[in-house]
C-alpha positions in Angstrom: -110.1 27.0 -57.4 -112.0 24.6 -55.1 -113.7 21.6 -56.6 -116.6 20.1 -54.7 -117.3 16.5 -55.3 -120.7 14.9 -54.8 -121.2 12.0 -52.3 -121.8 9.8 -55.3 -118.5 10.8 -56.9 -116.6 10.2 -53.7 -118.1 6.8 -53.1 -117.7 5.9 -56.7 -114.0 6.7 -56.5 -113.7 4.8 -53.2 -115.3 1.7 -54.9 -113.0 2.0 -57.9 -110.0 2.3 -55.7 -111.0 -0.7 -53.6 -111.6 -2.8 -56.7 -108.1 -1.8 -58.0 -106.6 -2.6 -54.7 -108.1 -6.1 -54.5 -106.8 -6.9 -58.0 -103.3 -5.9 -56.9 -103.3 -7.6 -53.6 -104.7 -10.8 -55.2 -101.7 -10.7 -57.6 -99.3 -10.0 -54.8 -100.6 -12.9 -52.7 -100.3 -15.3 -55.6 -96.7 -14.3 -56.2 -95.3 -14.5 -52.7 -92.4 -16.8 -52.1 -92.6 -16.7 -48.3 -95.6 -18.0 -46.5 -95.6 -15.2 -43.8 -95.6 -12.5 -46.5 -98.4 -14.4 -48.3 -100.4 -14.6 -45.1 -100.0 -10.8 -44.6 -101.1 -10.2 -48.2 -104.1 -12.5 -47.8 -105.2 -10.6 -44.7 -104.9 -7.2 -46.5 -106.8 -8.7 -49.4 -109.6 -9.8 -47.1 -109.6 -6.3 -45.5 -109.9 -4.7 -48.9 -112.8 -7.0 -49.9 -114.5 -5.9 -46.7 -114.0 -2.2 -47.5 -115.2 -2.8 -51.1 -118.3 -4.6 -49.8 -119.0 -1.8 -47.3 -118.7 0.9 -49.9 -120.8 -1.0 -52.4 -123.6 -1.4 -49.8 -123.4 2.3 -48.9 -123.8 3.2 -52.6 -126.6 0.7 -53.1 -128.5 2.0 -50.1 -128.3 5.5 -51.4 -129.4 4.5 -54.9 -126.0 5.3 -56.4 -125.4 1.7 -57.5 -128.7 0.1 -58.5 -128.7 -3.7 -58.7 -131.9 -5.2 -60.1 -132.9 -8.6 -58.7 -132.1 -11.5 -61.0 -134.8 -13.6 -62.5 -135.0 -17.1 -60.9 -134.6 -18.6 -64.4 -131.3 -16.7 -64.9 -130.1 -17.8 -61.5 -130.8 -21.4 -62.2 -129.1 -21.2 -65.7 -126.0 -19.6 -64.1 -125.9 -22.2 -61.4 -126.1 -25.1 -63.9 -123.5 -23.5 -66.2 -120.9 -23.1 -63.4 -121.7 -26.4 -61.7 -121.1 -28.2 -65.0 -117.8 -26.3 -65.4 -116.5 -27.4 -62.0 -116.9 -31.2 -62.7 
């Protein structure tokens, strides 16, 4: 029996996989005892973020991942909240 997946399903799976991978590589890089291994993990983590970003933009462009624009008031509130937390 052949299952045919839609483009939306394939891209959704790719995005979920990229998110899962970045979580794992982030943990791996934080737990490296050797700097050369950590540097390699950080490069892989960066590559995975690039892949995730590319898939996200593909999905967004095709209307598979709608992201409504934030209201300016909400942006200002979030900025103030996080700036206050960093001080």
